[in-house]
C-alpha positions, 0 to 999 in steps of 0.5 A: 164768324168763320175762322180759317183752318190755319189758326186752329190749334192741332191737338195730338192725343197721347199714344195708348199704353203698350200692351204685352202678351203674358202667359199666366199659369192657373193654380191647377197648372192650366196656361191661359193666354192673356193677349187681350189683357192690358198690362201696363209697362213702366215708361222710361221716365217712370223707371228713371224717377224711381231709380233717382228717388232710390239714389236720393234716399241712399244719399240722404241716409249717408248724409244723416249718418255723417251728420250724426257722427259730426254732431257726436264729435262736436259734443265730445269736443265741447265737453273736452273744452268745458273740462279744460276751461274748468281745470284752468279756472280752478288752477287760476283760482288756487294760485290767486288764493295762495298769492292773496294769503301770502300778501295778507300774511306780509301785511299782518307782519308789517302791522306787528312791526313797531319800527316805522323805518322798516315800513318805509324801507320796504316801500322804497326801492333801494337797489342801484339798477332798480330803475330797469328791473323794478316793479312798475309803480306808476299810476 
């Protein structure tokens, strides 16, 4: 079946790589003309890609340095927070121990007291304005 020429695809071959005439000096100092030698030159896209890759590498190194500094700062901050929390906990524990000790001493003193009316008076608030300034004893 014959196809018309209008429907056939057009294939364009890529251009050959550029060549340059290079003068090379031999070890003995003799110059050679290498006009026929093919020296591949970088295309603009290849040069751009290499430059862009170098830029990306530099950015990545800078980001890693900033990230490392941020991680070090975060670890230092976490250590400081843990230290503050521990000191606050220790202070609260010692305060609670002191309060518990004083309450235990007061209870022992009340048990040693034989006068039952003193125990009752201690449980009842006898102040005149006790309603507003007294400790809340509701359940």
